[in-house]
C-alpha positions in Angstrom: 118.5 108.6 39.9 120.4 107.9 36.9 123.6 109.4 36.7 124.8 107.0 33.9 127.2 109.8 32.6 129.6 109.4 35.7 131.6 106.2 37.4 128.6 103.9 38.3 131.0 102.3 40.6 131.9 105.4 42.6 128.4 106.2 43.1 127.2 102.7 44.0 129.7 102.8 46.5 128.8 105.7 47.9 126.0 104.8 47.9 126.1 101.5 49.9 127.5 104.2 53.2 125.3 106.3 52.1 122.3 104.5 53.3 124.2 103.1 56.5 124.4 105.9 57.9 120.6 107.3 57.5 120.1 104.2 58.7 121.8 104.4 61.4 122.4 107.5 62.1 119.4 109.6 61.1 116.3 107.6 61.2 116.7 106.0 65.1 116.4 110.5 66.0 114.5 111.7 62.8 110.7 111.7 64.4 112.4 113.8 68.1 114.5 116.0 65.6 111.0 116.9 63.6 109.1 117.6 66.8 112.2 119.7 68.5 112.6 121.7 65.2 115.9 121.8 64.6 118.5 118.4 64.3 121.2 118.7 67.1 124.1 120.5 66.9 127.2 117.6 66.9 125.2 116.3 63.9 127.3 118.6 61.7 129.9 116.9 62.8 128.9 113.6 62.6 127.9 113.6 59.0 131.4 115.3 59.0 133.8 112.4 60.5 131.3 109.5 58.2 132.9 112.0 55.1 129.1 113.6 54.0 130.0 117.5 53.5 131.8 118.2 51.0 132.7 114.7 49.0 133.2 116.5 46.0 135.7 119.0 46.8 139.9 118.4 46.5 141.2 115.8 49.0 143.8 118.3 50.1 141.1 120.2 52.0 140.1 116.4 54.0 137.4 115.5 51.3 137.2 112.9 49.2 137.6 114.3 45.8 134.1 112.9 44.8 132.7 113.4 42.2 129.4 116.0 41.8 127.0 112.9 41.1 127.8 111.3 45.0 127.0 115.0 46.8 123.8 115.3 44.5 123.1 111.0 45.5 123.4 112.1 49.0 120.2 114.2 49.1 118.6 111.8 46.3 118.6 109.1 49.1 117.5 111.4 51.8 114.2 112.8 49.7 113.5 108.9 49.1 113.3 108.3 52.9 111.6 111.7 54.1 114.6 113.5 55.3 114.0 116.3 53.9 114.3 118.8 57.0 118.0 117.5 56.6 118.3 117.5 52.7 117.5 121.3 52.8 119.8 122.1 55.1 122.7 119.6 53.6 122.4 121.6 50.3 123.2 124.8 52.1 126.1 123.8 53.8 127.9 121.1 51.0 126.0 122.3 47.7 125.3 125.7 48.4 127.8 127.4 50.0 131.3 125.4 49.5 131.3 125.6 46.5 130.4 129.4 46.4 134.1 129.6 48.8 135.6 126.9 46.8 135.1 128.6 43.1 134.7 132.2 44.1 137.3 132.2 46.9 140.5 133.2 47.8 143.7 130.7 48.3 143.3 132.2 52.3 139.0 132.0 52.2 139.4 128.2 51.0 142.3 127.0 53.8 140.4 129.0 56.7 136.3 127.3 56.3 136.4 124.4 53.9 138.5 122.0 56.1 136.1 123.2 59.3 132.8 122.7 56.7 134.1 119.6 55.9 134.5 118.0 59.1 131.6 119.8 60.6 133.0 122.1 62.8 132.0 125.1 60.9 128.2 124.8 59.8 127.3 127.6 56.6 124.2 129.2 55.0 123.6 131.8 52.9 121.6 135.0 53.9 120.2 136.8 50.0 116.6 136.5 51.4 115.7 139.9 53.3 111.7 141.1 54.7 110.9 143.3 51.7 113.8 141.6 48.9 112.6 138.0 47.9 113.4 137.4 44.3 114.1 140.4 43.3 118.2 140.6 44.9 118.0 144.6 43.1 115.5 145.6 46.2 118.8 144.9 48.5 118.7 147.0 51.7 121.4 145.3 53.4 125.2 147.2 53.6 128.3 146.9 53.1 130.4 150.2 53.8 133.9 150.4 53.0 136.1 151.9 55.9 139.6 151.2 56.1 140.6 148.1 55.7 137.7 147.0 56.9 133.5 146.8 55.4 130.7 147.7 57.9 128.0 145.9 57.0 124.5 147.0 58.5 121.0 144.6 57.6 118.6 142.1 58.6 117.8 139.1 56.3 114.7 136.4 56.9 113.8 132.5 55.9 118.1 131.6 56.9 118.5 128.0 56.0 120.9 127.0 59.1 121.0 130.7 60.5 120.7 128.9 63.6 123.3 126.7 63.6 125.8 128.9 61.4 129.1 129.6 62.4 129.1 131.3 58.8 127.5 133.1 56.5 127.9 133.9 52.8 125.8 137.6 53.1 125.0 139.5 50.4 125.0 143.1 50.0 124.5 146.5 49.1 128.1 148.1 48.7 127.6 150.3 46.1 123.6 151.3 47.4 122.8 153.4 44.0 124.0 151.0 41.7 121.0 148.5 41.7 121.9 144.7 40.9 125.2 145.8 39.6 125.8 147.5 43.6 125.6 144.0 45.1 128.8 142.0 46.7 129.1 138.5 49.0 131.3 138.7 52.1 131.6 135.4 54.7 131.0 136.4 58.1 131.6 134.6 61.1 129.2 134.5 62.7 130.7 134.9 65.8 131.7 138.6 65.1 130.2 141.0 66.9 127.5 143.0 65.8 126.3 139.7 64.4 122.5 137.9 66.2 120.3 136.0 65.4 115.9 136.1 65.7 114.4 132.7 67.5 113.8 130.0 65.2 111.3 130.8 62.8 107.6 127.6 62.9 107.4 126.7 59.4 104.1 124.4 57.2 106.8 121.5 57.1 111.3 121.0 57.3 110.9 121.4 61.3 113.9 119.2 61.4 115.7 121.9 59.3 116.0 126.0 60.9 115.0 128.5 59.5 116.4 131.8 61.5 115.7 136.2 60.8 119.8 137.2 60.9 120.9 141.1 62.1 123.5 142.8 61.3 124.4 146.0 63.0 128.0 148.3 62.6 129.2 144.6 61.9 132.6 144.7 60.9 134.5 142.3 58.9 138.1 142.6 57.2 138.2 143.6 53.9 139.6 140.1 53.6 135.6 139.1 53.7 135.0 139.8 50.2 133.5 137.0 48.4 134.4 137.1 44.4 134.8 140.8 43.3 132.7 144.1 45.1 129.6 144.8 42.8 130.0 141.6 40.7 128.1 140.1 43.4 124.9 139.5 41.3 126.2 137.9 39.2 128.8 135.7 41.3 124.8 134.4 42.2 123.8 133.8 38.9 127.2 132.1 38.1 126.0 129.8 41.1 122.1 128.7 40.8 122.5 126.0 38.6 123.9 124.2 41.3 121.4 125.4 43.9 118.7 124.6 42.2 119.8 121.0 40.9 119.7 120.2 44.2 116.6 121.1 44.5 115.4 119.2 41.6 117.3 115.7 43.2 115.4 116.3 46.2 112.3 116.8 44.6 112.6 113.3 42.7 113.9 111.3 45.5 111.0 113.0 48.0 108.3 112.1 44.2 110.0 108.3 44.2 110.0 108.0 48.4 106.1 109.2 48.6 105.5 107.1 45.5 107.0 103.9 47.0 104.7 104.2 50.1 101.8 104.7 48.4 102.9 101.9 46.0 102.8 99.6 49.7 100.1 101.4 51.5 97.1 100.4 48.6 98.5 97.2 48.4 97.4 96.5 51.7 94.3 98.9 52.1 91.0 97.2 51.9 88.2 98.9 50.3 84.6 98.0 49.4 86.1 94.1 49.3 89.0 94.5 47.2 92.1 96.0 48.2 92.4 99.8 46.8 94.5 98.8 44.3 92.8 97.3 42.3 90.4 100.3 41.8 90.7 101.3 38.4 90.9 104.9 39.4 94.0 104.1 41.8 96.0 102.4 38.5 95.7 105.2 36.8 96.7 108.0 38.9 99.9 106.0 39.6 100.3 104.9 36.1 100.1 108.7 35.5 102.7 109.6 38.6 104.6 107.3 37.5 105.6 108.6 33.8 105.7 112.0 35.0 108.2 111.5 37.3 110.2 109.6 34.8 109.9 112.2 32.6 111.8 114.3 35.7 114.4 112.5 36.0 115.1 112.4 32.6 115.3 115.3 32.3 117.0 115.7 35.3 119.8 113.5 34.6 120.1 115.7 31.1 120.8 118.9 32.9 123.4 117.1 35.2 125.3 116.5 32.0 124.7 119.9 30.8 126.2 120.5 34.1 129.0 118.2 34.2 130.4 119.7 30.6 129.9 123.1 31.7 127.4 123.9 29.3 124.2 124.4 31.7 123.1 127.5 32.3 120.2 129.7 34.2 117.4 129.2 32.0 118.1 124.9 32.6 118.5 125.6 36.3 115.0 127.4 36.1 113.0 124.5 33.9 114.9 121.5 36.0 113.9 123.9 39.2 110.5 124.5 38.0 109.2 121.3 36.2 110.6 119.2 38.9 109.7 121.0 42.2 105.6 121.4 40.5 106.2 117.2 40.0 107.0 117.0 43.1 103.7 119.0 44.8 101.4 117.8 42.6 102.7 113.7 43.3 102.3 114.1 47.2 98.7 115.3 46.9 97.8 112.8 44.8 99.3 110.3 46.8 98.3 112.0 50.4 94.9 111.0 48.0 95.0 107.6 48.4 95.7 106.9 51.7 92.8 108.6 52.5 91.9 110.1 56.6 95.3 107.9 57.7 97.2 110.5 54.9 96.1 113.5 57.2 97.5 111.6 60.3 101.2 112.0 61.8 101.4 108.1 62.0 101.8 107.9 58.5 105.4 109.4 57.1 103.3 110.2 53.5 102.3 113.4 55.6 105.6 114.7 56.7 106.3 114.2 52.8 103.6 116.7 52.0 104.4 119.1 54.4 107.9 118.8 53.5 107.7 119.1 49.7 105.3 122.6 50.0 108.6 124.8 50.2 110.8 123.5 47.3 108.0 125.3 44.9 108.6 128.8 46.9 112.4 129.0 48.2 115.5 129.1 46.4 113.4 131.2 42.5 109.6 130.7 43.0 107.7 129.2 40.0 106.8 132.3 39.1 110.3 133.8 39.0 111.6 130.4 36.9 108.4 130.7 34.5 109.5 133.7 33.6 113.5 133.3 33.9 112.3 130.9 30.8 110.7 133.2 29.3 113.6 135.7 29.0 115.3 132.7 27.4 112.7 132.3 25.3 111.8 136.1 23.9 115.3 137.5 24.5 114.1 139.3 27.6 
């Protein structure tokens, strides 16, 4: 990731630290986490102790006060090493839930949650998707009805990353069931409250070490002070935070694509067929040239959008374009790379198979490619 618009020295220092951390604390255990289909809850505290969580939050909460580019670089490095399950959980916690609280929360809410999210004592999750409402947020059925100084929440959410480990869940619910998207509000829900429950862990095609769950709310009472942002402004708040969320998907796509390309280049230079290395076949050379070019185009687009984000000029349409372009590139990249491994690519013995499995969700979560295209089209056509 080339983030020339940020402090290169800061980025380099953090990158060295992150690479050491991932090599020492993650890689020796990651295969086991993948087999277990979950990473240990304690590892969040390990990341906190290493200063890896919410790095761009202010020092008064115990964070490093680094730039957003450092937070993105951490995911880039995870992607390079094929740690997409970890990267997705990290993105939810550090790049989505944390900023929601920092940007929308009251001082009390920030002081209550951010220090413990930075230390890893609290794991954050974002609960929007429902069994009958994915990209169509206006169709949410989870309700939050005001009752004196409390709200009573009822409903369920599905496909929630960090759902098993979560101590804090940002929940989107209807405070005005008749108002469509304008009736949505956000709440900070403490997972220890009565009425909160989790379904069993959802088993997925890939990203096995990230925990994904269905969540249930049954007459769950939260204080009125748990409202995040303004009542009825939940949809607008989510739109405001989407650029950062989708940049997180984009940097993971770029890091993972680069990681897959690195593995493939090493393999084709060693593997022999018909008396020569696979790298000597024109098909291999042309395919890698195509993939490298597409990757570099996406990197350039990513840098452009990071600069826009830093300047506060990145639009929802921009976020849709970068998410769509990079994740579709990633899926193509890992598919073509796996093909160059031949039969070995389809075995768990070779890491390219995990890159392949883990990529597929990227064009689905945080807004499907089809929704991204619709958002882009509205930006072009005005409706």
